[in-house]
C-alpha positions, 0 to 999 in steps of 0.5 A: 681383096685389098692390097698391102699398099691399100691397107697402108693408105698410100695407094691412090690413083696417082700411085696406081698410074705410076705403078702401071707406068713403071711396070711398062718401063720394066718390061720395055727395057728388058730388065732382069732384076729390080732392087727394092732399096731402103735407106738405113739409120746410117745412110746406107741403102739396103733391101732385096733384089727381085726378078723383074717379073715379081716387081709389080706384085711387090709394089702392091703387096710389099716385101718382108724385111727383118726388123733388126735391120733398123736396130743395127749400129755402124758395124751391123751389130744389133744394138737391142737385145731382141731375144731377151724379155724386155729387150725391145720394151721401148720399141713395140713391133720389133720383138724377136727379129720379126718381119717388117714390110718394105713398100716401094714408091713406083715413081722413084724407079730408075734403071741403074747405069753401072750394072746390066738390066737392073732397075731400082726403087726406093722403099720405106718400112711399114709394120705388118698391119700397114702402120708406118714405122715412124723410126724410119729416117725418111719419115722423120724428114717428111714430118719435119717438112709437114711442120714447115708446110703448116707454117706456109713454108717450103725448103730449098737445098743445094749440096756440096759434097767432099769425099775421097776416091782411091784406086784399088791395088789389092782386094785380096785381104778384104775378100780373103776368108782367112782374114774375114772379121766383123767388120772386115778389112778394106782393100789396099788402095793408092791415090788418084791425085797427090793433093795440096794443089787446090782446083788444079787442072793437072790433078783433075786430068790425072783423076779424069777416069774416076771423075767421069764415072762419077759424072756419068753415074750421077747424070744417068740417075737424073741427079742435078750435078753441076760440077766436079772439083779437085779438093785440097787433100790427097785423093779428095774431090768434091761434087756440087749439086744444083738447088732442089726441094729438101726431100729431093735433095736428101733422096739425091744424096742417098742415091749419089753416095751409094750409087757412085760407090758401086759404080766406082768399085766395078771400075777398080776404085774405092770411094769413101764418104768417111770424113777422115780416111785412115792415112797420115796426111789427109784433109777432112771432108765436109758436107756443106748444106746450102738452105733457104726457105720459100713461100709455099704458095709463090716459091719466093725466097723468104730469106732475101730482102730488097735493102738493108734494115734501117740502121743495120751494119754489115755485121747485123743479120738483117743487113742481108737476111729478112727478119724471118731469115735472121730468126731461122739463123738464130735458131740454127745457132741456138741448137747447134750443139744439139743438132751436131749428132745428126750432122756429124754422126760418127766418131771419126767426123769430130776430128774435122773441127779444128782451127784454120781448116775451113771447118767450124770449131765454134757456134758462130755465123759469118758473112761469106766466111768459110771458117764460121759454122754458118755462112750467109751467102748473098746480098740484098735483092739476090733471090739466091740468098741462103745460109750454108751450114758447114757442120756436116760430114759426108757420112751423115744421114741426109734425112736427119741432117735436113730435119735437124735444120728445119726443127732448129730454124723453126724454133728460132722463127717461133721464138723470134730469136735474134742473131749475134753479130757476124764473126770476123774471127771464127777461130778466136776465143769463144765459149760457144764451142761445138762438141769435140766428140760423138759422146759430147754431141749425144749428151747435147742432143739429149739435153736439147728439149726442143729438138728432142720434142721435135724429133720425138723422145722415142726416136732420140732414145733409139738414135742415141742407143744405137750411136752409143753402141758404136761409141762404146766399141770405139772406146773399148778398141785397143787399136782406134785406127784399126777400128775406124779403118774397118768401121768407116773406111771399109763401109762408108 
């Protein structure tokens, strides 16, 4: 009798070997529980927790998961009317809150450092007949990377993630049944450092305890953490990760974001990847994505060049980037407005795009210019030459953020687009503005036929429908600050 994993077509000799190895690790480590986790549309991990003895069978036979988990907006409300005729007409296989199946990847096994005797596995959803659920965001990135590989290319990414950590002073309101609501209140918090003293050692020392929890958690999970830094804003910090392949980078971001929130919570801290926490004096957090393409066979960085192009000036892309690198850069610029909904997917995140805030406001690139949307980093002969996209917020779904870069960049390569001159005035007057709100960003995405075709019209319609549910509730909320406090600060 074939297992569910075999019916899905993913169970080969390598998976069997990884499964047996993981079963031995679970037994040898004396684990009691194993979490089977899946990353939802909003970048939040969900799933089921099994007793350790049941993990092996679940890795072979899958786990049932209610399909509405894929239809939730950021408040956890189902955005599709699954019990009404035609309510899921555009989403076959999602009728009546039926079951999907979660199938774990045995090689993803980790033992969680913040909770005793607990293992963790990354899983992805399938329909009950073994067909992959193509709306799954990790599959969106998998398909984008397959398209990249078809061009003989791979992607390398480094992550710079800004976020806020607060000390929990009172969690009673959050856990008081008399005040329970949908969504509920966050805890009452205080800051871990007063801010406005960038990279100061004294503020780092003040925040030493929570930052050591972040460090130990990340390293215990095997994440390539390079540095922890004090950012400018009150209680704001940054984590920097070494370069990896794109899928590993996205997986790492999911694991880091969800893991440190849990580890810090156990120690009495509240970490938030919300762009702009709901307090009067804060600094916005960004997620800066460093990216380069490499030759799939040799691993050579195909953005770098040995010497500037003939007759080029420092304002020209090919003064630093290869011709292919310029085309990729131009593709990112050409699709910047359309991709913004994937890079900054919350109402809250658009408050970050303002002048002189080390955040982009316009569709521009610059040479080592932190005010521009795209920052070209490196020089001729530098194997680390790359493009940094500064449009992202730390709450973005990593798989969608990275996929948007690939599809936009490949369109620039295929059409051999040319980049405009580098800006030396990122906050000057220009017609090429980034969207100023989530609604405008969703409109731009739907109008971008190249991105819509690359992601698939079905996925774009699904994504927009769920984000419009979030947007509509924000528009209808009488207290917009309270909406963001509950919707984002409490959960993200």
